[in-house]
MMTF fields as JSON, N, C-alpha, C and O atoms, coordinates in Angstrom:
{
  "mmtfVersion": "1.0.0",
  "mmtfProducer": "UNKNOWN",
  "numBonds": 419,
  "numAtoms": 420,
  "numGroups": 105,
  "numChains": 1,
  "numModels": 1,
  "chainsPerModel": [1],
  "groupsPerChain": [105],
  "chainIdList": ["A"],
  "bondAtomList": [4, 2, 8, 6, 12, 10, 16, 14, 20, 18, 24, 22, 28, 26, 32, 30, 36, 34, 40, 38, 44, 42, 48, 46, 52, 50, 56, 54, 60, 58, 64, 62, 68, 66, 72, 70, 76, 74, 80, 78, 84, 82, 88, 86, 92, 90, 96, 94, 100, 98, 104, 102, 108, 106, 112, 110, 116, 114, 120, 118, 124, 122, 128, 126, 132, 130, 136, 134, 140, 138, 144, 142, 148, 146, 152, 150, 156, 154, 160, 158, 164, 162, 168, 166, 172, 170, 176, 174, 180, 178, 184, 182, 188, 186, 192, 190, 196, 194, 200, 198, 204, 202, 208, 206, 212, 210, 216, 214, 220, 218, 224, 222, 228, 226, 232, 230, 236, 234, 240, 238, 244, 242, 248, 246, 252, 250, 256, 254, 260, 258, 264, 262, 268, 266, 272, 270, 276, 274, 280, 278, 284, 282, 288, 286, 292, 290, 296, 294, 300, 298, 304, 302, 308, 306, 312, 310, 316, 314, 320, 318, 324, 322, 328, 326, 332, 330, 336, 334, 340, 338, 344, 342, 348, 346, 352, 350, 356, 354, 360, 358, 364, 362, 368, 366, 372, 370, 376, 374, 380, 378, 384, 382, 388, 386, 392, 390, 396, 394, 400, 398, 404, 402, 408, 406, 412, 410, 416, 414],
  "bondOrderList": [1, 1, 1, 1, 1, 1, 1, 1, 1, 1, 1, 1, 1, 1, 1, 1, 1, 1, 1, 1, 1, 1, 1, 1, 1, 1, 1, 1, 1, 1, 1, 1, 1, 1, 1, 1, 1, 1, 1, 1, 1, 1, 1, 1, 1, 1, 1, 1, 1, 1, 1, 1, 1, 1, 1, 1, 1, 1, 1, 1, 1, 1, 1, 1, 1, 1, 1, 1, 1, 1, 1, 1, 1, 1, 1, 1, 1, 1, 1, 1, 1, 1, 1, 1, 1, 1, 1, 1, 1, 1, 1, 1, 1, 1, 1, 1, 1, 1, 1, 1, 1, 1, 1, 1],
  "groupList": [{"groupName": "MET", "atomNameList": ["N", "CA", "C", "O"], "elementList": ["N", "C", "C", "O"], "formalChargeList": [0, 0, 0, 0], "bondAtomList": [1, 0, 2, 1, 3, 2], "bondOrderList": [1, 1, 2], "singleLetterCode": "M", "chemCompType": "L-PEPTIDE LINKING"}, {"groupName": "ASP", "atomNameList": ["N", "CA", "C", "O"], "elementList": ["N", "C", "C", "O"], "formalChargeList": [0, 0, 0, 0], "bondAtomList": [1, 0, 2, 1, 3, 2], "bondOrderList": [1, 1, 2], "singleLetterCode": "D", "chemCompType": "L-PEPTIDE LINKING"}, {"groupName": "LYS", "atomNameList": ["N", "CA", "C", "O"], "elementList": ["N", "C", "C", "O"], "formalChargeList": [0, 0, 0, 0], "bondAtomList": [1, 0, 2, 1, 3, 2], "bondOrderList": [1, 1, 2], "singleLetterCode": "K", "chemCompType": "L-PEPTIDE LINKING"}, {"groupName": "VAL", "atomNameList": ["N", "CA", "C", "O"], "elementList": ["N", "C", "C", "O"], "formalChargeList": [0, 0, 0, 0], "bondAtomList": [1, 0, 2, 1, 3, 2], "bondOrderList": [1, 1, 2], "singleLetterCode": "V", "chemCompType": "L-PEPTIDE LINKING"}, {"groupName": "SER", "atomNameList": ["N", "CA", "C", "O"], "elementList": ["N", "C", "C", "O"], "formalChargeList": [0, 0, 0, 0], "bondAtomList": [1, 0, 2, 1, 3, 2], "bondOrderList": [1, 1, 2], "singleLetterCode": "S", "chemCompType": "L-PEPTIDE LINKING"}, {"groupName": "GLY", "atomNameList": ["N", "CA", "C", "O"], "elementList": ["N", "C", "C", "O"], "formalChargeList": [0, 0, 0, 0], "bondAtomList": [1, 0, 2, 1, 3, 2], "bondOrderList": [1, 1, 2], "singleLetterCode": "G", "chemCompType": "PEPTIDE LINKING"}, {"groupName": "GLU", "atomNameList": ["N", "CA", "C", "O"], "elementList": ["N", "C", "C", "O"], "formalChargeList": [0, 0, 0, 0], "bondAtomList": [1, 0, 2, 1, 3, 2], "bondOrderList": [1, 1, 2], "singleLetterCode": "E", "chemCompType": "L-PEPTIDE LINKING"}, {"groupName": "ARG", "atomNameList": ["N", "CA", "C", "O"], "elementList": ["N", "C", "C", "O"], "formalChargeList": [0, 0, 0, 0], "bondAtomList": [1, 0, 2, 1, 3, 2], "bondOrderList": [1, 1, 2], "singleLetterCode": "R", "chemCompType": "L-PEPTIDE LINKING"}, {"groupName": "ILE", "atomNameList": ["N", "CA", "C", "O"], "elementList": ["N", "C", "C", "O"], "formalChargeList": [0, 0, 0, 0], "bondAtomList": [1, 0, 2, 1, 3, 2], "bondOrderList": [1, 1, 2], "singleLetterCode": "I", "chemCompType": "L-PEPTIDE LINKING"}, {"groupName": "LEU", "atomNameList": ["N", "CA", "C", "O"], "elementList": ["N", "C", "C", "O"], "formalChargeList": [0, 0, 0, 0], "bondAtomList": [1, 0, 2, 1, 3, 2], "bondOrderList": [1, 1, 2], "singleLetterCode": "L", "chemCompType": "L-PEPTIDE LINKING"}, {"groupName": "CYS", "atomNameList": ["N", "CA", "C", "O"], "elementList": ["N", "C", "C", "O"], "formalChargeList": [0, 0, 0, 0], "bondAtomList": [1, 0, 2, 1, 3, 2], "bondOrderList": [1, 1, 2], "singleLetterCode": "C", "chemCompType": "L-PEPTIDE LINKING"}, {"groupName": "ALA", "atomNameList": ["N", "CA", "C", "O"], "elementList": ["N", "C", "C", "O"], "formalChargeList": [0, 0, 0, 0], "bondAtomList": [1, 0, 2, 1, 3, 2], "bondOrderList": [1, 1, 2], "singleLetterCode": "A", "chemCompType": "L-PEPTIDE LINKING"}, {"groupName": "HIS", "atomNameList": ["N", "CA", "C", "O"], "elementList": ["N", "C", "C", "O"], "formalChargeList": [0, 0, 0, 0], "bondAtomList": [1, 0, 2, 1, 3, 2], "bondOrderList": [1, 1, 2], "singleLetterCode": "H", "chemCompType": "L-PEPTIDE LINKING"}, {"groupName": "THR", "atomNameList": ["N", "CA", "C", "O"], "elementList": ["N", "C", "C", "O"], "formalChargeList": [0, 0, 0, 0], "bondAtomList": [1, 0, 2, 1, 3, 2], "bondOrderList": [1, 1, 2], "singleLetterCode": "T", "chemCompType": "L-PEPTIDE LINKING"}, {"groupName": "PRO", "atomNameList": ["N", "CA", "C", "O"], "elementList": ["N", "C", "C", "O"], "formalChargeList": [0, 0, 0, 0], "bondAtomList": [1, 0, 2, 1, 3, 2], "bondOrderList": [1, 1, 2], "singleLetterCode": "P", "chemCompType": "L-PEPTIDE LINKING"}, {"groupName": "ASN", "atomNameList": ["N", "CA", "C", "O"], "elementList": ["N", "C", "C", "O"], "formalChargeList": [0, 0, 0, 0], "bondAtomList": [1, 0, 2, 1, 3, 2], "bondOrderList": [1, 1, 2], "singleLetterCode": "N", "chemCompType": "L-PEPTIDE LINKING"}, {"groupName": "TYR", "atomNameList": ["N", "CA", "C", "O"], "elementList": ["N", "C", "C", "O"], "formalChargeList": [0, 0, 0, 0], "bondAtomList": [1, 0, 2, 1, 3, 2], "bondOrderList": [1, 1, 2], "singleLetterCode": "Y", "chemCompType": "L-PEPTIDE LINKING"}, {"groupName": "GLN", "atomNameList": ["N", "CA", "C", "O"], "elementList": ["N", "C", "C", "O"], "formalChargeList": [0, 0, 0, 0], "bondAtomList": [1, 0, 2, 1, 3, 2], "bondOrderList": [1, 1, 2], "singleLetterCode": "Q", "chemCompType": "L-PEPTIDE LINKING"}, {"groupName": "PHE", "atomNameList": ["N", "CA", "C", "O"], "elementList": ["N", "C", "C", "O"], "formalChargeList": [0, 0, 0, 0], "bondAtomList": [1, 0, 2, 1, 3, 2], "bondOrderList": [1, 1, 2], "singleLetterCode": "F", "chemCompType": "L-PEPTIDE LINKING"}],
  "groupTypeList": [0, 1, 2, 3, 2, 4, 5, 6, 7, 4, 8, 7, 8, 4, 1, 6, 3, 9, 10, 2, 3, 11, 4, 9, 11, 11, 7, 6, 3, 6, 5, 3, 11, 12, 9, 11, 4, 4, 5, 8, 0, 13, 11, 14, 3, 4, 8, 6, 15, 9, 5, 5, 11, 8, 11, 3, 13, 8, 7, 3, 3, 9, 2, 4, 5, 16, 7, 11, 3, 13, 3, 11, 2, 17, 8, 17, 17, 13, 3, 2, 17, 4, 3, 17, 1, 0, 13, 5, 3, 13, 11, 3, 15, 3, 15, 3, 6, 3, 4, 5, 3, 6, 18, 1, 11],
  "groupIdList": [1, 2, 3, 4, 5, 6, 7, 8, 9, 10, 11, 12, 13, 14, 15, 16, 17, 18, 19, 20, 21, 22, 23, 24, 25, 26, 27, 28, 29, 30, 31, 32, 33, 34, 35, 36, 37, 38, 39, 40, 41, 42, 43, 44, 45, 46, 47, 48, 49, 50, 51, 52, 53, 54, 55, 56, 57, 58, 59, 60, 61, 62, 63, 64, 65, 66, 67, 68, 69, 70, 71, 72, 73, 74, 75, 76, 77, 78, 79, 80, 81, 82, 83, 84, 85, 86, 87, 88, 89, 90, 91, 92, 93, 94, 95, 96, 97, 98, 99, 100, 101, 102, 103, 104, 105],
  "secStructList": [7, 3, 3, 3, 3, 3, 6, 6, 3, 3, 3, 3, 3, 7, 6, 6, 2, 2, 2, 2, 2, 2, 2, 2, 2, 2, 6, 6, 1, 6, 6, 3, 3, 3, 3, 7, 7, 1, 1, 1, 1, 7, 7, 1, 5, 7, 7, 3, 3, 7, 1, 1, 1, 3, 3, 3, 3, 3, 7, 3, 3, 3, 3, 6, 6, 1, 7, 1, 1, 6, 6, 6, 6, 6, 2, 2, 2, 2, 2, 2, 2, 2, 2, 2, 2, 2, 6, 7, 7, 7, 3, 3, 3, 3, 3, 3, 7, 7, 7, 7, 3, 3, 7, 7, 7],
  "xCoordList": [10.691, 11.673, 10.729, 9.956, 11.12, 10.206, 11.078, 11.835, 11.254, 11.234, 11.182, 10.116, 12.187, 11.747, 12.418, 13.608, 12.299, 13.215, 13.102, 12.019, 14.101, 14.766, 15.491, 16.521, 14.982, 15.768, 16.853, 16.573, 17.762, 18.912, 18.937, 18.84, 19.074, 18.561, 18.164, 17.15, 18.127, 16.915, 16.94, 18.086, 16.349, 16.361, 15.822, 14.83, 16.316, 15.363, 15.225, 16.117, 13.279, 12.904, 12.443, 11.653, 13.265, 12.928, 11.273, 10.92, 10.561, 8.911, 9.296, 8.404, 10.406, 10.705, 10.435, 9.829, 10.963, 10.544, 9.666, 9.257, 8.767, 7.439, 6.413, 5.399, 6.924, 5.902, 6.137, 5.077, 7.167, 7.555, 6.964, 6.411, 7.193, 6.639, 4.933, 4.152, 4.71, 2.999, 2.628, 2.015, 3.147, 3.093, 3.197, 2.585, 4.184, 4.26, 3.854, 3.773, 3.265, 1.797, 0.951, 0.222, 0.84, -1.326, -1.531, -2.497, 0.025, 0.116, -0.135, -0.709, 0.518, -0.196, -1.567, -1.775, -2.444, -3.778, -4.232, -3.932, -5.206, -6.107, -7.235, -7.949, -7.478, -7.88, -7.32, -7.703, -6.182, -5.363, -5.04, -4.799, -5.071, -4.523, -3.16, -2.183, -3.262, -1.855, -2.653, -3.814, -1.144, -1.698, -1.112, -0.39, -1.91, -2.317, -2.273, -2.82, -1.69, -1.632, -2.448, -2.969, -2.982, -4.403, -3.037, -2.773, -2.522, -2.335, -0.383, 0.144, 0.135, 1.465, 2.517, 3.521, 1.952, 3.078, 2.413, 2.943, 1.427, 0.781, 1.529, 1.487, 1.932, 2.731, 1.151, 0.003, 1.336, 0.333, 0.389, -0.584, 1.646, 1.469, 1.678, 2.19, 1.411, 1.53, 1.517, 0.659, 2.598, 3.023, 2.906, 3.924, 2.272, 1.948, 2.269, 1.688, 3.317, 3.857, 3.531, 3.963, 2.679, 1.92, 2.152, 1.311, 3.955, 4.775, 4.749, 3.976, 5.905, 5.853, 4.525, 3.946, 4.519, 2.855, 2.454, 2.418, 2.201, 2.028, 0.552, -0.008, -0.014, -1.089, -0.762, -0.028, -1.311, -1.016, -1.942, -2.956, -2.172, -2.855, -1.968, -0.765, -3.373, -2.984, -3.851, -5.06, -3.402, -4.084, -3.976, -2.903, -5.117, -5.936, -6.09, -7.255, -5.555, -6.697, -7.59, -7.097, -8.899, -9.259, -9.043, -8.944, -8.92, -9.489, -11.142, -11.861, -11.761, -12.834, -13.435, -12.834, -14.53, -15.306, -14.952, -15.425, -13.944, -13.784, -14.804, -15.084, -15.143, -16.138, -14.934, -13.941, -14.982, -14.029, -13.884, -12.907, -14.993, -15.429, -14.367, -13.546, -14.186, -13.579, -12.11, -11.302, -11.968, -10.43, -9.701, -8.501, -10.735, -10.078, -9.747, -8.646, -10.211, -10.404, -9.302, -8.448, -8.913, -7.849, -6.513, -5.429, -6.769, -5.633, -5.086, -4.117, -6.184, -5.834, -5.538, -4.739, -6.003, -5.146, -3.778, -2.838, -3.717, -2.651, -1.136, -0.005, -1.638, -0.468, -0.237, 0.771, -1.112, -0.905, -0.07, 0.595, -0.561, 0.139, 1.622, 2.435, 1.939, 3.432, 4.052, 4.866, 3.784, 4.428, 4.91, 6.017, 3.92, 4.203, 5.376, 6.001, 5.691, 6.407, 7.371, 8.315, 7.538, 8.926, 9.226, 10.223, 8.548, 9.661, 9.511, 10.396, 8.348, 8.177, 7.428, 7.428, 7.138, 5.856, 4.686, 4.388, 4.28, 2.551, 1.707, 1.64, 0.942, 0.302, -1.449, -2.312, -1.666, -2.912, -3.92, -5.032, -3.644, -4.869, -4.732, -3.551, -5.395, -4.532, -5.84, -6.376, -6.024, -6.78, -6.594, -5.61, -7.908, -7.339, -8.09, -9.209, -8.184, -8.345, -9.045, -8.909, -9.843, -10.059, -10.275, -10.828, -9.413, -8.517, -9.405, -9.677, -9.693, -10.97, -10.47, -9.803, -11.143, -11.159, -10.351, -10.329, -9.81, -9.055, -10.094, -9.653, -11.177, -11.422, -10.631, -9.755, -10.91, -9.72, -10.634, -11.717, -9.222, -9.244, -9.509, -9.546],
  "yCoordList": [2.773, 1.084, 0.208, 0.432, -1.277, -1.712, -2.874, -2.757, -4.031, -4.722, -6.058, -6.411, -7.534, -8.848, -9.589, -9.398, -10.43, -11.832, -12.319, -12.527, -12.492, -14.303, -15.036, -14.619, -15.925, -16.752, -16.388, -16.774, -15.903, -14.966, -13.981, -13.166, -13.67, -12.051, -11.187, -11.601, -9.815, -9.093, -8.441, -8.563, -7.883, -6.759, -5.908, -6.015, -4.535, -3.721, -3.274, -3.291, -2.821, -2.755, -0.851, -0.482, -0.067, 1.47, 1.631, 1.168, 2.295, 2.684, 3.524, 4.092, 3.505, 3.812, 3.376, 3.859, 1.864, 0.305, -0.069, -0.455, -0.191, -0.18, 0.333, -0.087, 1.281, 2.451, 1.882, 1.43, 1.649, 1.553, 0.059, -0.293, -0.661, -1.927, -2.139, -2.997, -1.148, -0.636, -0.146, -0.647, 0.768, 1.115, 0.249, 0.36, -0.464, -1.252, -1.916, -2.372, -2.728, -3.968, -3.141, -3.579, -1.507, -0.999, -1.106, -1.557, -0.393, 0.044, -1.001, -0.937, -2.409, -3.77, -4.072, -4.471, -3.775, -3.873, -3.256, -2.211, -4.504, -3.508, -2.648, -3.231, -1.447, -0.372, 1.117, 2.287, 0.332, 1.722, 2.294, 1.634, 4.16, 4.685, 5.272, 5.453, 5.568, 5.556, 6.404, 6.673, 6.619, 6.878, 8.443, 8.965, 8.759, 10.103, 10.682, 10.088, 11.643, 12.523, 12.964, 13.037, 13.602, 14.38, 15.598, 15.788, 16.12, 17.173, 17.615, 17.082, 18.838, 19.076, 18.273, 17.611, 18.57, 17.206, 15.851, 15.168, 15.313, 13.924, 12.819, 12.993, 12.115, 11.339, 10.052, 10.195, 9.459, 8.666, 7.222, 6.468, 6.924, 5.619, 6.403, 7.517, 6.051, 6.142, 4.936, 4.055, 5.078, 3.676, 3.759, 4.379, 3.667, 3.597, 2.1, 1.083, 2.096, 1.036, 0.822, 1.581, -0.308, -1.068, -1.34, -1.153, -2.038, -2.867, -4.19, -4.937, -4.559, -5.557, -5.897, -6.798, -5.29, -5.548, -3.93, -2.936, -3.889, -1.85, -2.139, -3.233, -0.864, -0.28, 0.676, 1.66, 0.227, 0.802, 1.448, 0.995, 3.1, 3.797, 4.084, 4.323, 3.942, 4.468, 5.11, 4.88, 5.735, 7.108, 6.535, 6.273, 6.436, 6.41, 6.44, 6.059, 6.745, 7.428, 6.04, 4.931, 6.459, 4.565, 5.152, 6.378, 4.471, 4.065, 4.169, 3.75, 4.731, 5.034, 3.618, 2.85, 3.353, 1.735, 0.923, -0.211, 1.274, -0.512, 0.531, 1.729, -0.673, -0.4, -0.198, -0.908, 0.888, 1.248, 0.355, 0.463, -0.495, -1.627, -2.637, -3.02, -3.126, -4.269, -3.954, -4.822, -2.693, -2.788, -2.1, -1.954, -1.778, -1.178, -3.078, -3.614, -3.294, -4.908, -5.293, -4.458, -5.829, -6.359, -5.612, -6.188, -4.314, -3.599, -4.24, -4.855, -3.75, -4.488, -5.538, -5.639, -6.91, -7.981, -8.034, -8.495, -7.697, -7.178, -6.536, -7.008, -5.085, -4.88, -6.13, -6.532, -6.281, -7.099, -9.097, -9.862, -9.098, -10.001, -10.027, -10.748, -8.907, -8.217, -8.257, -9.155, -7.276, -6.007, -7.871, -8.11, -8.765, -9.816, -10.868, -11.519, -10.984, -12.216, -11.241, -11.823, -9.956, -9.187, -8.72, -7.998, -8.945, -8.063, -9.093, -9.319, -9.618, -10.468, -9.413, -9.329, -9.073, -7.577, -7.729, -7.51, -8.194, -8.49, -7.244, -6.788, -6.505, -5.921, -6.038, -6.442, -5.712, -5.802, -5.161, -5.682, -3.918, -3.107, -2.439, -2.104, -2.058, -1.615, -0.682, -1.162, 0.162, 1.181, 1.784, 1.883, 2.047, 2.423, 3.982, 3.706, 4.901, 6.013, 6.27, 7.482, 5.821, 6.368, 7.926, 8.481, 8.433, 10.277, 10.816, 11.998, 9.896, 10.296, 9.191, 8.184, 9.822, 9.131, 9.253, 10.478, 8.822, 9.013, 9.052, 8.12, 9.75, 9.486, 9.33, 10.151, 8.515, 8.629, 9.978, 10.511, 10.199, 11.628, 11.508, 12.511],
  "zCoordList": [11.497, 11.176, 11.904, 12.835, 10.945, 11.891, 11.796, 10.833, 12.496, 12.665, 12.603, 13.108, 12.008, 11.472, 12.361, 12.112, 13.384, 13.821, 12.527, 11.98, 12.063, 11.113, 12.274, 12.803, 12.535, 13.949, 14.888, 16.023, 14.829, 16.044, 15.88, 16.798, 14.675, 14.2, 13.911, 13.348, 13.8, 13.356, 12.16, 11.729, 11.486, 10.14, 10.413, 11.134, 9.879, 10.606, 8.563, 7.715, 8.385, 7.238, 7.775, 8.645, 6.89, 6.69, 5.986, 4.902, 6.8, 6.345, 4.799, 4.169, 4.433, 2.972, 2.184, 1.228, 2.407, 1.927, 1.883, 0.788, 3.16, 2.97, 2.254, 1.698, 2.415, 1.348, 0.2, -0.235, -0.625, -1.73, -2.035, -3.077, -0.976, -2.257, -1.782, -2.193, -0.879, -0.981, -2.548, -3.491, -2.366, -3.634, -5.443, -6.505, -4.984, -6.305, -6.162, -7.302, -5.415, -5.39, -5.941, -6.831, -5.467, -5.314, -7.055, -7.67, -7.698, -9.246, -10.087, -11.175, -9.301, -10.233, -10.923, -12.069, -9.919, -9.733, -11.168, -11.745, -11.548, -12.96, -12.336, -11.521, -12.579, -12.668, -12.004, -12.001, -11.45, -10.63, -11.976, -12.987, -11.826, -12.984, -12.52, -13.247, -11.044, -11.12, -9.56, -9.252, -8.813, -6.469, -6.952, -7.801, -5.854, -5.727, -4.046, -3.117, -3.951, -2.616, -2.844, -3.957, -1.381, -1.005, -0.183, 1.004, -1.278, -0.673, -1.626, -2.603, -0.658, -0.996, -0.191, -0.457, 0.715, 1.951, 2.112, 2.988, 1.513, 2.089, 0.671, -0.547, 1.191, 0.344, -0.463, -0.042, -1.064, -1.483, -0.673, -0.652, -0.004, 0.711, 1.994, 1.88, 2.96, 4.317, 5.371, 5.441, 6.135, 7.453, 8.048, 8.356, 9.051, 10.686, 11.411, 11.031, 12.556, 12.441, 13.768, 14.635, 14.082, 14.847, 16.218, 17.097, 16.504, 16.622, 16.581, 17.181, 15.611, 14.709, 13.707, 13.099, 13.841, 12.575, 11.91, 12.636, 10.585, 10.082, 9.78, 9.851, 9.401, 8.946, 7.434, 7.341, 6.698, 5.267, 5.074, 5.605, 4.072, 3.595, 2.553, 2.449, 1.479, 0.076, -1.028, -1.04, -1.757, -1.761, -3.473, -4.015, -4.036, -5.428, -6.318, -6.427, -7.677, -8.671, -9.563, -9.771, -9.954, -10.551, -11.77, -11.745, -13.085, -13.882, -14.117, -13.21, -15.342, -15.725, -16.096, -16.847, -15.585, -15.48, -14.792, -14.874, -13.838, -12.444, -11.486, -11.445, -10.791, -9.788, -8.84, -8.994, -7.712, -7.172, -5.695, -4.954, -5.443, -3.996, -4.664, -3.831, -5.853, -6.132, -6.858, -7.191, -7.005, -6.634, -5.276, -5.043, -4.567, -3.483, -3.074, -2.943, -3.035, -2.269, -3.283, -2.985, -4.024, -5.235, -4.329, -4.232, -3.725, -3.508, -1.989, -1.543, -1.593, -0.402, -0.177, 0.754, -0.887, -0.94, -1.453, -0.806, -2.277, -3.356, -2.486, -2.602, -1.435, -0.76, 0.81, 1.391, 0.926, 2.152, 1.927, 2.626, 0.805, 0.411, 0.145, 0.723, -1.064, -1.183, -0.094, 0.119, 0.822, 1.894, 2.656, 3.139, 2.573, 3.331, 2.911, 3.748, 0.874, 1.063, 0.665, 0.131, 0.698, 0.481, 1.618, 1.647, 2.797, 3.87, 5.106, 5.93, 5.082, 6.311, 7.505, 8.734, 6.967, 8.478, 7.41, 6.236, 8.476, 8.633, 8.774, 9.915, 7.659, 7.264, 7.758, 6.979, 8.828, 9.45, 8.879, 8.793, 8.407, 7.917, 6.716, 6.627, 5.691, 4.745, 3.744, 2.745, 4.092, 4.158, 2.315, 1.582, 2.143, 0.472, 0.056, 0.487, -0.289, -0.547, -1.473, -1.64, -2.325, -3.767, -3.315, -2.366, -4.711, -4.386, -5.882, -6.093, -6.635, -8.344, -9.273, -9.035, -10.736, -11.306, -12.774, -12.898, -13.721, -14.215, -15.891, -16.563, -16.647, -17.437, -19.079, -19.355, -19.85, -20.891, -21.46, -21.218, -22.565, -23.421, -24.776, -25.488]
}
């Protein structure tokens, strides 16, 4: 969990909430087909607490026809901004792993 100070009070935000915010933001980016896990026990989004800030790792599958670098940069910007806006927690690193490409059938 991460703590966010709000005046005299502190708020605890669970890693699950941070993961959910990050995953929703990543799905909004054009060119993302869906989120992908890299194994049976690995979730598509992981959070590392850096003591007041977080690092996010997101695994995605892209739609065919989109440039991976362009989509990844947009995911980084969107996730960072969404996490900050919705929770007040700073995402200092947003790492994007492109796990595959989904081709139209």
